[in-house]
VEXTOR-463426 format. One record per residue (C-alpha): z, x, y; residue in one letter. Coordinates in steps of 0.25 Angstrom, whole numbers, plus 5000, padded with zeros to 4 digits. Layout:
<recs>
REC_zz_xx_yy_res
REC_Z_X_Y_A
...
</recs>
This chain:
<recs>
REC_zz_xx_yy_res
REC_4895_5092_4851_M
REC_4909_5094_4854_P
REC_4915_5106_4863_Q
REC_4921_5116_4856_S
REC_4932_5117_4867_N
REC_4938_5104_4870_P
REC_4945_5102_4883_R
REC_4956_5093_4888_T
REC_4955_5083_4898_F
REC_4965_5075_4907_R
REC_4960_5061_4913_R
REC_4967_5059_4926_I
REC_4967_5046_4933_G
REC_4973_5032_4937_T
REC_4975_5021_4928_A
REC_4983_5008_4926_T
REC_4990_5005_4914_A
REC_4996_4992_4908_E
REC_5004_4990_4896_R
REC_4997_4981_4886_L
REC_5007_4968_4881_S
REC_4997_4965_4870_E
REC_4985_4971_4863_A
REC_4972_4971_4870_R
REC_4958_4973_4866_T
REC_4946_4974_4876_W
REC_4932_4980_4877_V
REC_4929_4992_4886_T
REC_4916_4992_4895_Q
REC_4909_5000_4884_H
REC_4912_4990_4874_G
REC_4924_4997_4867_N
REC_4935_4988_4861_E
REC_4948_4994_4864_L
REC_4962_4989_4860_H
REC_4977_4991_4866_G
REC_4989_4986_4859_E
REC_5002_4980_4866_A
REC_5009_4992_4873_G
REC_4997_5000_4876_D
REC_4992_5003_4889_W
REC_4980_4997_4895_L
REC_4975_5008_4906_V
REC_4964_5004_4915_T
REC_4958_5017_4923_D
REC_4953_5017_4938_D
REC_4939_5013_4933_K
REC_4944_5001_4926_G
REC_4943_5007_4913_G
REC_4953_5002_4902_E
REC_4959_5007_4890_R
REC_4972_5005_4882_T
REC_4982_5017_4880_V
REC_4992_5016_4868_G
REC_5006_5015_4872_R
REC_5009_5029_4866_D
REC_4998_5037_4873_E
REC_4999_5031_4886_F
REC_5010_5040_4892_P
REC_5004_5051_4887_K
REC_4991_5048_4894_L
REC_4995_5042_4907_Y
REC_5007_5043_4918_E
REC_5012_5033_4927_V
REC_5009_5035_4941_L
REC_5019_5032_4953_P
REC_5016_5019_4960_D
</recs>
């Protein structure tokens, strides 16, 4: 049963990201098929999990860290 007072959460962690130069499809470890389009970002978290993030959403969700 859903809660009546939803909460807001923020994810904190470090990931690497690579801009896709062409469309990509792959299957997660749980068997879900994922898709990314050219120009989207392939994000890999510190545990090796991969996901794509749309080019317009990426700057809203991630910030670049200094080298």
